[in-house]
KEZAMI-461578 format. One record per residue (C-alpha): x, y, z. Coordinates in steps of 0.2 Angstrom, whole numbers, plus 5000, padded with zeros to 4 digits. Each point is the difference from the previous one (the first is absolute). Example, Ala and Ser with C-alpha at 12.3 -4.5 7.8 and 13.67 -1.06 7.14 Angstrom:
# KEZAMI-461578
506249785039 500650174997 
# end
This chain:
# KEZAMI-461578
575341764484 501049944986 500249814995 501850005006 499350065017 498849895003 501249854996 501350075013 498650025011 499249825000 502049945001 500250105016 498749935008 500349814996 502050045005 499450055017 499049875003 500349825004 498249984992 498549995007 499749885015 498549884998 498950035015 498249945000 498950125014 499849855011 501749995004 500350185001 498750025013 501049895012 501550115000 500550125014 501050164998 501549914997 499349904987 499250134992 501550124997 500849834995 498649984985 500350184995 502049984999 499749834992 498750084987 500950164996 501949965005 501050155001 498850124998 499149985017 501549995013 500650204996 498350054998 499649915019 501750055005 499750184994 498250015012 500849935014 498849844998 501449874997 499549915017 498749865005 498750125006 500450134989 499149944984 498350035008 500550175003 500050034982 498550064992 499049864991 500350104984 501750035003 500549825003 498849934986 500950124987 501849905005 499149834997 499350054983 499750154988 498450115002 500050074982 498750004987 500050044983 499050124990 498849924988 500050064981 498750144997 498449914990 499950144986 498349964994 498849975016 498249974999 500049914982 499949835007 498549915003 499349975016 499849815003 498649945012 500349805002 498949894993 499249875014 501049834999 499249834994 499749865013 500849854995 498649874994 499149885011 500449864987 502050055001 500450005017 498649855006 501049904987 501750054993 500750075016 501049865007 499950095017 498250065002 499450135011 499049935014 499750015018 501149855005 501749965009 501250064989 498850104987 500550165006 501950024991 501349904991 500849935016 498649885000 499749875017 501450025012 500349915017 499750145009 498450015009 500050175003 500350054982 498749904989 500250124985 498050005001 498950154998 499250045017 498550044993 499249944984 498250095000 499450165009 498550035009 498849954984 499949834995 500550024981 500149874990 500750064984 502049975000 501250145002 500450114987 501949954997 501350124991 501749954995 501350135001 501750004998 501450115005 501350014985 501550114995 499350114984 500250194995 499150145004 500050184991 499550165009 499850114984 500150004982 500750185001 501750044993 501150065017 501450135004 501549935009 500150145016 500950025016 499450085015 500250164995 498949984985 501450004987 500349884986 501249855001 500649864992 499349845002 500249804995 499349854993 500149825005 501749984993 500850155009 499950084984 500150215004 498750134993 500650195001 499050125010 498350084992 499949844990 498049945002 499949825005 498749865002 499849915015 500549835002 498649885007 500249965019 500249835007 498449965012 499649875009 498249994996 498349895002 499649904983 498149965000 500049944981 500550154991 501850045005 500750085015 499450175003 500150145012 499050015009 499649844997 498249904999 498450085007 498749865007 498450075002 499249915015 498549985009 499349975018 499349825000 501149944986 501549925007 501550024989 501749905001 501650064992 501549894998 501550115000 501449914991 501750065001 500950004983 501350145003 501449864995 499449984984 500550174993 499649934981 500450174993 501849995007 499850185008 501250105013 499149995017 501250135006 500350015018 498450015010 498549895002 500349855012 501649934999 499449824998 498450054991 498949945012 498250095003 498749995012 498450074994 498750115012 498150044995 500150165010 499050025010 498949854997 499149915015 500949824997 500749865010 502150015003 500349884988 499350114985 500450165009 501950014992 500750075016 501849945005 499649975018 499149864993 501249964985 501549985011 499249875013 498749914987 500049954981 501750064992 500850035018 500850134989 499850184998 498949964985 499749884987 501449954992 500149984980 499049844994 499050015014 498150055000 498650025013 498150024998 499550155009 498149985007 498950174998 498649965009 499150174994 498850015017 500250135012 500849995017 498649925012 498949984987 499650175003 499350104984 500650165008 501749944998 500149984982 501350094989 500350054983 501750004994 501549905003 501649974993 501449865000 501650035000 501749925006 500549975017 501849915000 500650045018 501550134996 499750044983 498150064999 500650184994 501149924986 498749864993 498450135001 501250144991 500649864987 498149974997 499049895012 498750084998 498049944998 498350075001 498449925009 498450114999 498849905011 498250034995 498349975012 498749914990 498849995015 498450084996 500950084986 500850145012 501850024992 500149874986 500650114986 498450054993 499550175002 498049974997 500049935018 500449985017 501150175004 500050044983 501950044999 500750024981 500349844993 499349904984 500549845003 500249854986 499949815005 501249904991 499749804994 501649965013 499350075016 500950164999 499350164997 500450194995 499350155007 500150164988 500150165010 501049925014 501750044999 501449945010 501450145003 501849925006 501150145004 502049954999 501650105000 501749944993 501850054997 500949964983 501949955000 501250154994 501449884996 501150095012 499449995016 500949895011 499149835006 500449955017 499049915013 500249885015 499249874989 501250014987 500849815001 497949915002 499649884989 499550074982 501050185005 501749935000 499950004981 500050185001 501650035007 499750145011 500650125005 500150074982 499050114988 498849914987 500050114984 499249834990 498550025012 499850194995 497950054999 499649855011 499249995015 501350035015 499649955019 501050035016 499649875012 500150105016 500250194998 500050085017 498350104998 499249884989 499949994980 499150144988 500050014983 500150144989 498949944985 498149985005 499049874992 498149954998 499649804998 501650004994 500350134987 500950185002 498850134998 498749914990 498450074991 498249935004 498550054990 498350025010 498350044996 498850155009 499449875014 500549945016 501249875005 500749895012 501950005004 500749895011 501750075006 501649895006 501750075006 501249864994 501650105004 501349965011 500050155011 499450154992 498150075005 499050104988 498950155001 498850024986 499150114991 498950034984 500750164991 499750094984 501550094991 499850144988 501949954994 500849834996 501149915013 501750085002 501549895005 500750055017 501850004992 499450154988 499250095014 501849995009 499749885011 501449895006 500449865011 498649915009 498950144994 500049904984 499049875007 498449964990 500950094985 498550124995 498950125007 498550114995 500550175008 498350084998 499049845005 498450035009 498949895008 498449974989 499149855007 499849925017 499949825004 498549905009 500949875011 499249845003 501149885006 501549975011 501149855002 498649935009 498850004988 498350114996 499950145014 498450045008 499750174991 501050094985 501350125006 500350154986 501650054998 501250134991 501649905002 500649835008 501349905007 500749844994 501249885011 500949864995 499049875000 498350095005 498450004987 498950134997 498450004987 499150164996 498650044986 500550144986 498950084990 500850054984 498450094994 500250165010 501250105010 500150045018 499250194995 498649924991 500450034982 499949844990 501749934992 500150004980 500649874989 502250035000 499950055018 501749955008 499949965018 501749965010 500049875015 501450105009 501149965014 500350155012 501049915014 501950034998 500949855009 501950024995 500349845011 499349865010 500050075015 498250124999 499450134989 500950184997 498650074995 498049964997 498450105005 500149955018 501950055003 500550154992 499349974982 501250054986 498850094988 501449964984 499949825004 498849934988 500549864992 498749924985 500049805001 498549974989 499050104989 498149974997 499550054982 497950034997 499549914986 498349954993 498750054988 499750205004 498150004995 499649845011 500449965018 500749855006 498849865008 500250035019 499049885011 501150035016 499450115012 501050105015 499749905016 499650085016 500149845010 501049864998 500549845012 500050035019 501349975012 500349845010 499250005016 501250025015 500049945018 499150135010 501349955013 501450044990 500850115013 500149875012 501649944990 500850165001 501249975015 500649824993 500150054983 501749944990 501250134994 501350004987 501150144996 500950024982 501750085002 501650034991 501449885006 501750065007 501149894988 499250054983 500349894984 499249845002 499250045017 499450164996 498250005006 499349925016 498349955009 500250005018 501950014999 500049844991 500349954982 498949884990 500349835006 498949874992 500049875013 499350095015 498450095003 500450195004 499650065018 499150175002 500850155012 499550025017 498250055000 498950105012 499749845010 501849985002 499949844988 501149964985 498849894991 500649884986 499250044982 498849845001 498050024998 499049865003 498849974985 498650095000 500550125011 500350194999 501250125007 500850184999 501750024993 501050155002 501350044986 501250155005 501150104987 501649995011 500250204991 501850054992 499050094986 499649854991 498249944994 499549815001 498549924989 499849865012 499149844994 499149865010 499649844993 498449904999 498650135006 499750184999 500050125014 499050145006 501050175006 499350035019 501350125004 501450104992 501150095011 498949995015 498450074990 498549904996 499749964983 498650024992 500350144995 501349974991 501650125001 500050114983 501649924996 499349825002 498350014994 500149804999 499949985018 498050014998 500249834989 500749825001 501749984996 501449894998 501450135000 500450125015 500750174992 501150075013 500750184999 501750035009 499749975020 498249934997 499149865009 498449924997 499049895011 498949864988 498749885001 500449844993 499149844998 500749824998 498949894993 499749844989 501949934999 501449965012 501850004999 501550134996 500050194991 501050145000 499750205000 501350114994 500450174991 499550004983 501450114996 500949864992 501650065004 499649995018 499049844999 501549914992 501250075013 499149935016 498550115002 498949855003 499249915014 499149814998 498549965011 498749865001 498349965002 499749835011 498749905002 
# end
């Protein structure tokens, strides 16, 4: 496409539209068929009416007869750019986040005007109010132990900053892999074939003293040592005067959720609470702060309920996906010092890999214990049209959409509600595209997190006799360019020893050739870099690739994986491990391969008595599309109500309300349609009792985590699970939702409550 045709295309869209209509989802949800048609007409003007008339849908009910995808295409443009090709992958160093430093006690106890504390008005910036039902107070200040030390306090600021995914030169290409022209922030045009350096992307990032970063800070926590994190919203300050583009929450509000901490509602960071308490808004606005209290004790005080790896991320209603994609991601490994079982010291307890260093500020670092955050993105090509139903809201209005944005070339591109979810074509690890990690010939502990909006990964450890080749040079085009690189002759060379899921350490390790990682799920593994799976020892300078073998061209579901129609040619290297060290001496390794880890919590022996009266939720696709794309039990999320279950075998439709200290069976169904749903339930982990009517365990081959505790139910198309849940220690409102964040942001969420 030449420069003139780009400008003509942009002008044609502008001429055909009276401009985007500002329409928050809460208003959209109240519209009937006629109203929805009117919105479509008002949003895209003369583009819509002829199309509806041509299809015979220009009537009150006809809108509903159009497919969701077709209707959505009339309201916004579902077109995505092809990111510039990173020319020199596996040259940037892998970055392991350092442990954040707490605020010194002397500072927050003496210098802060508003001090953390247990009293009324001390939980957030709104202080004491006249509303007795909303005291802005921590529900509990202590756990089961009578600790006397004050909590460890962290101060984390959300700020506007920049992030670079690579230092490599790039080559701008189109969807056919051909070189194309590119642009800069001044809209200058560079000819096709010109190699470029990427500009830094604007992020909404977390800053704990060393500048905002992606991923954000890592808090190394321990059971028995409470933590307060004061999250402050500084997104209005933008001291670097950065262009914030056209995604992220339009009013720059935020709401931070510790996924899946066992916390009271006021510290959970969920919109069912935020809309009725505290800010009484979608999230905390700019200049607001909130003290999230993480007591770091297990549900019910039961040691078997302990977990091992949380993360915190934005949960702002309707814009969680865009805020997470824009950078609001932080890490929260949690260790168990009791009897030294899992405290980051490989000389005691479970003897898991880790060499701990305690710091003077009460933080600590653990060598050989490494978080791996996976995230995919797209970069703007400068010629893709930006068009979204939110174009006129808040900050977005400054973008003047619909139009192209050559000035954003090379920066992150996001589409708020793509019909299939949002997947990128550049894969990153800890915020860097295709990094290199040097490892010693010993065992490591890796904590994996999928922080992508929609993408699922399947990972293998592979060696290759030839370097990675670009997908374009292998004659791939279109969506096959996703991931940018392949190792055509890659072969599995090592295995993973799984030790934990999103619910913490599992009873016995599982040896895995590969594993799937769904959005928001965590899995932990030991990798032994001293030898290959065939028994041969590794050598210095050997290279091993962490490789994605799941092709997923849209957010709907995978195209190919080991479970479903494997594609032997799809081997995308994401991280290169290089063996380093002294060839004449093995490194010190005091860790052991565990045979037994943490037992699972006991379950009521009469749990089957709950079957007939279980609470049932079915996730499904809405008929209207767009902002009501995804529903639960036929209803969009309403933050002011508690959801009602479907009719159960006892012929009841119970409210999603549970007494504190109770347990119950919930059933989560995937309504079908060829979609996968990673369904997340806040507050306590669950146990899978049935999948597709079959008792678990033994777990089905596709979902081995069913043998463990989980906070996320992975649902293949048409699947259902019946799960056992506890509701302990706190009262108040929580949510459950799909963690394909494009689904969550478009109504696939419900509110539930714990009552006294």
